[in-house]
C-alpha positions in Angstrom: 0.0 -0.3 0.1 1.6 3.4 -1.1 -0.1 6.6 -0.9 1.1 10.2 0.6 0.3 10.1 4.0 -2.5 12.2 5.3 -2.9 14.5 8.3 -3.2 12.1 10.9 -0.3 10.2 9.8 1.8 13.2 9.0 1.0 14.2 12.7 2.4 10.7 13.9 5.3 10.9 11.7 6.7 14.6 12.1 8.0 13.8 15.7 11.5 14.3 17.2 13.4 11.4 18.4 12.8 12.1 22.5 8.8 12.5 21.7 6.6 9.7 23.2 3.3 9.1 21.6 0.5 6.2 21.0 -1.0 5.7 17.7 -4.4 4.3 18.0 -6.1 3.0 14.6 -8.2 1.0 13.0 -7.8 -1.7 9.8 -6.6 0.3 6.4 -5.9 3.1 8.5 -2.2 2.8 7.7 0.2 2.0 10.4 2.5 0.1 8.7 3.1 3.3 6.4 3.3 5.3 9.4 6.0 3.0 10.9 8.2 3.2 7.4 7.9 6.7 7.3 8.7 7.4 10.7 11.5 5.5 10.4 12.7 7.3 7.6 12.1 10.8 9.1 14.1 10.4 12.2 17.2 8.9 10.0 16.6 11.3 7.2 15.4 14.5 8.7 16.9 14.3 12.4 20.0 12.3 11.4 19.3 9.8 13.8 21.8 6.5 12.7 19.6 3.6 11.5 21.0 1.4 14.6 19.9 3.9 16.8 16.1 3.1 16.2 14.2 -0.4 17.1 11.3 -1.2 15.9 9.2 -4.6 17.6 6.5 -5.6 15.4 4.6 -9.1 14.9 4.2 -7.8 11.4 5.6 -8.8 8.1 3.8 -5.6 6.4 5.7 -3.2 8.9 8.9 -5.2 7.9 8.6 -4.8 4.4 7.3 -1.4 4.8 10.6 0.0 7.0 12.6 -1.8 4.4 11.4 0.0 1.7 10.8 3.7 3.1 14.2 3.5 4.4 16.5 1.9 2.0 17.3 5.2 0.0 18.1 6.9 3.4 20.8 4.7 4.9 24.4 3.5 3.9 25.1 0.5 2.8 25.4 -2.6 5.4 23.2 -0.1 7.8 19.6 -0.9 8.3 16.7 -0.2 10.8 16.1 -3.3 12.2 12.7 -5.0 12.9 12.9 -7.0 15.8 10.4 -9.8 17.5 10.1 -9.6 21.8 11.4 -13.0 21.7 14.5 -12.1 20.0 14.9 -8.9 22.0 15.0 -10.9 24.9 17.1 -13.2 23.5 20.1 -10.3 23.0 19.1 -8.8 26.6 20.1 -12.6 28.5 23.0 -12.6 26.1 24.2 -9.0 27.4 23.4 -9.2 31.3 23.3 -12.7 32.1 26.7 -14.4 33.3 25.4 -17.8 32.2 25.3 -19.2 28.5 22.0 -18.7 27.5 20.1 -21.8 26.9 16.7 -22.0 25.1 14.1 -23.0 27.5 10.7 -21.9 26.1 10.2 -18.5 24.7 8.2 -17.6 28.0 11.0 -18.2 30.2 13.5 -16.4 28.4 10.8 -13.2 28.3 10.6 -13.5 31.9 14.5 -13.9 32.9 15.2 -11.1 30.2 12.4 -9.0 32.1 14.0 -9.8 35.2 17.6 -8.8 34.1 16.2 -5.5 32.9 14.7 -5.0 36.3 18.2 -5.5 38.2 20.6 -3.9 35.6 22.1 -1.0 37.2 22.1 0.6 33.6 20.0 0.6 30.2 21.0 -2.5 28.3 20.0 -0.3 24.8 21.3 3.0 25.8 22.2 3.9 22.3 18.6 3.6 21.2 17.3 7.3 20.5 13.4 5.7 19.2 12.0 2.6 20.0 8.6 1.5 17.9 6.4 -0.9 19.2 3.7 -1.8 16.2 0.4 -3.8 17.1 0.1 -3.2 20.8 -2.8 -4.6 21.4 -0.5 -8.1 21.0 1.5 -7.2 23.5 0.0 -8.9 26.5 0.5 -10.8 29.8 5.1 -11.3 30.0 5.5 -9.8 26.7 3.7 -6.4 28.3 5.3 -6.6 31.5 9.0 -7.3 29.3 7.8 -3.9 27.1 7.4 -2.2 30.2 10.5 -2.6 31.9 12.1 -2.1 28.4 10.8 1.3 28.3 11.5 1.9 32.0 15.2 0.2 32.3 16.2 -1.1 29.4 16.7 2.4 27.3 18.1 5.9 28.1 15.6 8.5 30.1 15.5 10.4 27.0 14.7 7.7 24.4 11.3 8.7 22.8 8.6 5.8 22.1 5.7 5.4 19.0 3.6 2.6 20.5 0.9 1.5 17.6 -2.3 -0.3 17.7 -6.2 -0.7 17.4 -7.7 -2.3 20.7 -10.3 -3.1 19.4 -7.9 -6.3 18.0 -7.0 -7.1 21.0 -7.4 -10.7 20.5 -4.2 -12.1 23.2 -5.8 -12.1 26.7 -6.0 -16.3 26.6 -2.3 -15.5 27.1 -2.9 -14.3 30.2 -1.8 -16.0 33.3 -2.3 -15.3 37.1 1.6 -14.5 37.3 1.3 -12.0 34.4 -2.4 -10.8 34.0 -1.8 -7.5 32.5 -3.9 -6.8 29.0 -2.8 -4.5 26.4 -5.0 -1.9 27.9 -3.2 -2.3 31.7 -0.3 -1.5 29.1 -1.6 1.6 27.9 -2.8 2.7 31.2 0.6 2.0 32.8 2.8 3.8 30.3 0.2 6.6 30.4 1.0 7.1 34.2 4.8 6.5 33.4 5.6 9.0 30.4 2.5 10.9 29.8 2.7 10.3 25.9 0.3 12.3 23.8 -2.1 10.2 21.6 -2.8 10.7 18.3 -6.0 8.7 15.8 -5.3 7.4 12.5 -8.9 8.4 11.1 -9.1 7.4 7.5 -9.4 4.1 5.0 -7.1 3.6 2.9 -7.8 -0.4 2.7 -11.1 -1.0 1.3 -12.0 -0.9 -2.4 -15.7 -2.1 -2.3 -18.9 -0.9 -1.3 -18.9 -4.1 0.9 -15.2 -3.7 2.7 -16.2 -0.1 3.1 -19.5 -1.3 5.0 -17.3 -3.6 7.4 -14.8 -0.3 7.9 -18.0 2.0 9.0 -19.0 -0.5 11.5 -16.0 0.4 13.8 -16.6 3.8 14.6 -20.7 2.0 16.1 -18.6 -0.7 17.9 -16.3 1.9 19.6 -19.5 2.8 22.0 -21.0 -0.5 22.8 -20.2 -3.2 25.2 -19.7 -6.7 24.7 -23.0 -8.1 23.6 -24.4 -5.2 21.3 -21.0 -5.1 19.6 -21.5 -8.7 19.2 -24.8 -8.3 18.0 -24.1 -5.7 15.6 -21.3 -7.4 13.5 -23.4 -10.2 13.6 -26.0 -8.5 11.7 -23.1 -7.3 9.0 -22.1 -10.7 8.8 -25.9 -11.5 7.7 -25.7 -9.0 5.0 -22.7 -10.8 3.2 -23.6 -12.7 0.0 -22.5 -16.5 1.4 -20.8 -19.0 -1.0 -23.3 -21.7 0.8 -21.5 -25.3 1.4 -18.0 -26.1 1.0 -18.0 -28.2 -2.0 -16.8 -28.4 -5.5 -18.7 -25.3 -6.9 -17.3 -23.1 -4.5 -14.1 -23.9 -4.4 -14.2 -23.2 -8.2 -15.6 -19.8 -7.7 -12.8 -19.1 -5.3 -10.1 -20.1 -7.5 -11.4 -17.9 -10.6 -11.1 -14.7 -8.1 -7.7 -12.4 -8.4 -5.7 -11.4 -5.9 -4.9 -13.0 -2.3 -7.3 -15.2 -0.9 -7.9 -15.9 2.9 -10.0 -18.5 4.3 -9.9 -17.7 8.1 -11.2 -20.1 10.7 -11.5 -20.0 14.5 -9.0 -22.9 15.3 -5.9 -24.8 14.0 -7.9 -27.8 13.7 -10.6 -26.1 11.6 -8.0 -24.5 9.6 -6.4 -27.7 8.5 -9.1 -29.7 7.7 -10.3 -26.6 5.2 -6.8 -26.9 3.6 -7.4 -30.6 3.3 -10.7 -30.0 1.4 -9.3 -27.7 -0.7 -6.6 -30.1 -1.4 -9.1 -32.8 -2.4 -10.9 -30.3 -4.4 -7.9 -29.2 -6.5 -7.1 -25.8 -4.9 -3.7 -25.4 -3.7 -3.2 -23.4 -0.5 -0.7 -22.6 2.2 -1.9 -22.7 6.1 -0.3 -20.2 8.3 1.6 -20.9 11.4 2.6 -19.3 14.0 5.3 -16.2 13.9 7.3 -18.6 15.9 7.4 -21.4 13.3 7.2 -19.4 10.3 10.9 -20.6 9.2 13.1 -19.2 6.8 12.4 -18.1 3.1 13.2 -20.6 0.8 15.1 -18.2 -1.9 18.0 -17.8 0.5 19.1 -21.5 0.3 17.9 -21.5 -3.6 20.4 -18.3 -3.7 23.2 -19.4 -1.3 23.2 -23.5 -0.6 25.0 -25.0 -3.1 27.5 -21.7 -3.6 31.1 -22.7 -4.7 32.7 -20.4 -2.5 32.2 -19.8 1.3 31.7 -16.2 0.7 29.9 -13.9 -1.4 30.1 -9.9 -2.5 27.3 -7.9 -2.8 26.5 -7.9 -6.6 27.0 -11.9 -7.0 24.4 -11.7 -4.0 21.6 -9.3 -5.2 21.9 -11.3 -8.1 21.6 -14.6 -7.1 18.8 -13.7 -4.8 16.9 -11.6 -7.2 16.6 -14.8 -9.4 15.6 -16.6 -6.7 12.5 -15.4 -5.5 14.0 -12.3 -3.1 11.4 -9.3 -3.3 14.2 -6.8 -2.3 17.8 -8.3 -2.5 19.8 -5.0 -1.6 17.1 -4.6 1.5 18.3 -8.5 2.4 21.6 -7.9 1.9 22.0 -5.2 4.6 20.0 -7.6 6.7 22.9 -10.5 6.1 25.4 -8.0 6.8 23.9 -7.0 9.8 24.5 -10.6 10.7 27.9 -11.0 9.6 30.6 -8.2 10.1 33.7 -10.0 8.9 34.3 -7.8 5.9 33.5 -6.6 2.6 32.0 -10.2 1.6 29.3 -12.0 3.3 30.5 -15.2 4.5 27.4 -17.9 3.9 28.7 -20.6 6.6 28.5 -17.3 9.3 25.6 -16.0 8.3 23.5 -19.7 8.5 24.9 -20.0 11.6 23.2 -16.5 12.7 20.1 -17.3 10.8 19.3 -20.1 13.7 19.4 -17.7 16.4 16.2 -16.0 17.8 17.4 -12.6 15.7 18.5 -14.0 12.3 15.0 -15.9 12.3 13.7 -12.8 13.2 14.9 -10.4 10.7 14.1 -13.3 7.6 10.7 -14.6 8.6 9.1 -16.8 5.8 6.2 -15.5 4.3 3.2 -17.9 2.7 3.9 -18.4 -1.5 0.6 -19.3 -1.8 -1.9 -16.9 -3.0 -4.4 -19.3 -1.1 -4.1 -19.0 2.4 -6.0 -20.9 5.0 -5.2 -19.4 8.5 -6.8 -18.8 11.8 -7.8 -15.5 12.7 -5.3 -15.2 15.2 -2.5 -15.6 12.7 -4.1 -13.6 10.3 -3.7 -10.3 12.1 -1.6 -7.5 10.7 -2.6 -9.3 7.3 -4.2 -8.0 4.4 -6.1 -9.3 1.5 -7.7 -8.9 -1.4 -10.8 -11.6 -0.9 -11.6 -13.3 2.7 -13.8 -16.5 3.2 -15.3 -16.9 7.1 -15.2 -20.5 7.7 -18.5 -21.8 9.6 -18.5 -18.7 11.4 -21.5 -19.4 13.3 -20.1 -22.7 14.4 -16.8 -20.8 15.9 -15.7 -21.5 19.2 -16.3 -18.6 21.7 -16.4 -20.2 25.3 -19.4 -18.2 26.2 -16.9 -15.0 26.1 -18.8 -12.0 24.3 -15.6 -9.8 24.2 -13.5 -12.4 22.2 -16.5 -13.4 20.0 -16.9 -9.7 18.9 -13.4 -9.4 18.9 -12.5 -12.3 16.5 -15.8 -11.5 14.0 -14.3 -7.7 14.0 -10.9 -9.1 13.0 -11.8 -11.3 10.8 -14.1 -9.4 8.6 -12.2 -6.3 8.4 -8.9 -8.2 6.6 -10.1 -7.5 3.5 -9.5 -4.9 0.6 -12.4 -6.1 -1.8 -14.6 -9.2 -1.1 -15.9 -10.7 2.2 -17.7 -13.9 2.2 -18.6 -17.1 4.0 -18.7 -21.2 3.2 -20.0 -23.8 6.0 -19.2 -27.5 5.8 -16.0 -28.2 7.8 -16.3 -29.5 11.3 -13.8 -29.4 13.9 -15.7 -31.8 16.5 -13.2 -34.3 18.1 -10.4 -32.5 17.6 -8.6 -30.7 20.7 -5.8 -28.6 21.9 -3.4 -30.5 23.9 -0.8 -28.9 26.4 0.7 -31.7 27.5 3.8 -31.7 25.6 6.8 -28.9 25.4 4.2 -27.1 22.6 0.7 -27.5 22.3 -0.5 -29.8 19.9 -3.6 -30.3 18.3 -4.9 -34.3 18.3 -8.2 -36.0 17.4 -9.4 -38.6 20.5 -12.3 -40.5 20.7 -15.2 -39.4 22.5 -14.4 -40.8 25.7 -11.3 -39.3 25.2 -8.7 -42.2 26.1 -6.2 -43.2 23.2 -5.6 -41.0 20.4 -7.1 -41.3 16.6 -5.1 -38.1 15.2 -3.1 -35.1 15.2 -2.4 -32.0 13.2 1.2 -32.0 12.1 3.1 -28.6 11.9 6.1 -27.8 10.3 8.1 -27.4 13.6 7.4 -31.2 14.4 9.2 -32.9 10.9 12.4 -31.0 10.6 14.8 -33.5 11.3 15.6 -35.4 7.5 19.0 -32.8 6.6 19.0 -31.9 3.2 16.5 -34.1 0.9 17.6 -35.8 -2.8 14.8 -35.2 -4.7 13.7 -32.2 -6.5 11.4 -30.4 -3.7 9.9 -27.8 -6.0 7.8 -30.7 -7.7 6.6 -32.1 -4.5 5.1 -28.7 -3.3 1.6 -29.4 -2.4 1.6 -33.0 -2.8 0.3 -35.6 -0.1 2.9 -37.6 1.9 3.3 -41.2 2.9 4.7 -42.2 5.8 7.1 -45.2 6.8 8.9 -45.6 10.4 12.7 -43.7 10.9 15.4 -44.6 12.8 14.7 -44.1 16.4 16.5 -41.1 18.4 18.1 -42.5 21.7 17.2 -39.9 25.0 18.2 -40.8 28.6 18.4 -44.5 27.7 15.0 -44.4 25.7 14.2 -45.4 22.3 12.4 -42.5 20.7 10.3 -43.3 17.3 10.3 -41.2 14.3 8.5 -41.1 11.0 9.8 -40.2 7.5 7.5 -38.6 4.9 7.8 -39.7 1.3 6.3 -38.6 -1.9 7.2 -41.4 -4.3 9.8 -42.8 -3.7 12.0 -39.7 -2.0 12.0 -38.8 1.3 11.0 -35.3 2.0 10.8 -34.6 5.8 11.4 -36.5 9.3 9.6 -36.3 12.5 11.7 -35.1 15.3 12.1 -36.6 19.1 9.6 -33.8 20.3 6.6 -35.3 18.4 8.1 -38.7 19.2 8.0 -38.4 22.7 4.3 -36.9 22.4 3.3 -40.3 20.8 5.4 -42.7 23.0 3.5 -41.2 26.0 -0.3 -42.5 23.7 1.5 -45.8 23.3 0.0 -49.0 25.0 1.7 -51.9 25.1 4.3 -52.3 22.3 2.3 -50.9 19.4 3.6 -48.7 17.3 0.8 -46.4 15.2 1.7 -46.2 11.5 0.6 -42.3 10.0 -1.5 -41.3 7.0 -2.0 -38.1 5.9 -0.9 -34.7 5.8 0.9 -32.9 2.7 4.1 -30.4 1.5 2.7 -27.5 2.4 5.5 -25.3 0.8 9.1 -24.9 1.6 11.7 -23.3 3.4 15.1 -22.8 3.9 17.0 -25.5 7.1 19.8 -24.3 8.8 22.1 -26.8 10.7 25.6 -28.3 11.1 27.6 -28.0 8.0 27.9 -31.8 6.2 30.8 -33.0 4.5 28.7 -33.5 1.1 27.8 -30.8 -1.2 24.1 -30.6 -0.2 24.2 -29.0 3.1 28.0 -28.1 3.4 27.3 -24.3 4.0 25.2 -25.5 7.1 21.8 -24.6 5.1 19.7 -26.4 2.1 16.2 -26.1 1.2 13.5 -28.0 3.0 10.0 -29.1 3.1 7.4 -28.1 4.9 4.6 -30.2 6.2 1.3 -29.7 7.8 -2.5 -31.1 7.5 -4.4 -34.0 9.7 -2.7 -37.3 9.9 -4.5 -40.4 11.6 -2.6 -43.0 13.4 -3.4 -46.2 12.7 -2.5 -48.7 16.0 -2.7 -52.1 14.5 
């Protein structure tokens, strides 16, 4: 989205580095443009060095706009960094802890980083002159505690900040705990009490292209004055005015396939999203399933450009040429980001880049985005994204848990993702699917009605990244269903942990890791190890790991398959 800044946006952009502000804006008001223009203004007009600006964002859109708007005003090898809270917490631990940082989970790392900031005598980021936090409505619980401590103790007393967001889209209160109960409203109130920032509201709609989209956008002003139940009823009335696709059948899929632009199928849960993607595949429409930010992976163009490079180093001209030919959307900006990870000389070291990409900071700088024009996603994972067309899947069956605030927020976020077309489709049941927390990471499972045993689970990319370089041409298997065979077991603490290898034809394309194997092992009765049926190659990504002796993976990176979809278990 490129346009001249309107008056309210210009007010938020034309500030001094030490100024402090909260910028509130609804969907389509141009928050990402404000982030990019603000960074460019600080560098060009206030002569702030790029490394004195920190942008914290969950949104790839903000990352892209910052890169585009600052590309012409920074020197080669410099960049305005866009970080996630998780990667920033890792840096705090590295800087302030005496112990070697060991990954124990993202929340534990953020808790440790918050305590280190609180106990530090000096700000760890004393060079920063301005901090930008995008999508502040998503900063809740332990992350809200971290952000508040960062602004109070982690930066210099004259460091300015800009917090942007839309409290109408606050979807993440399910992350709250008794120990960390802070909502985004609590965070904003604490910041107002501590810093007395000014509040700027962006009030234009730069996104909507049709009467339907404009009507949905216009509902926001009404919703701001309503409490939970009336707000939900107003949204349901707006939803009822939308022309539906009807049943989720071949005709509906062919209608969607004829649409131009990017299309999103939005669901309430990961289970419904996976079943939706499976239905689309059965009807011949390729899609990709959105993953969490923490499981986004690295873009495939990195491996395409660099994995087989004959030398360990590469210069700017060759890098940008190979990156462009491999599908990189902005080779020059990517060179800057890569150089920010490797300062070894004028040339870029590919093995050192691969090692850096395996860090939270590297994964945050080079976050993969979906490649398919059709995306299937939960509403939570689609926040901050925009599409030409949006299809809500079974919205009348969405799970609210009798929480009308959550219900209205989910509907509002889902309906407001579209530039042009919004519609609904019915026919995907996610009964018997449940989110289980009894593993290191949550796993969606299908269980019998009495909840004894395990009938299936949803495979996500993080579960199957242990194969190493594949020996087949992976581009040929994208979208293809996989078969499974039992793989070589892992030996952990004297116990054998099973693994499974996914194949397409005669070629292995992925292998499950020990974490999934341990989860399945806890479900095994007697000596029966289940066989798998289901899932598909959802897309490709760059994998990084230990350098290998052979040509495949010798730099410590290679092209890898991403698996997703429901897997059925056969215990015979």
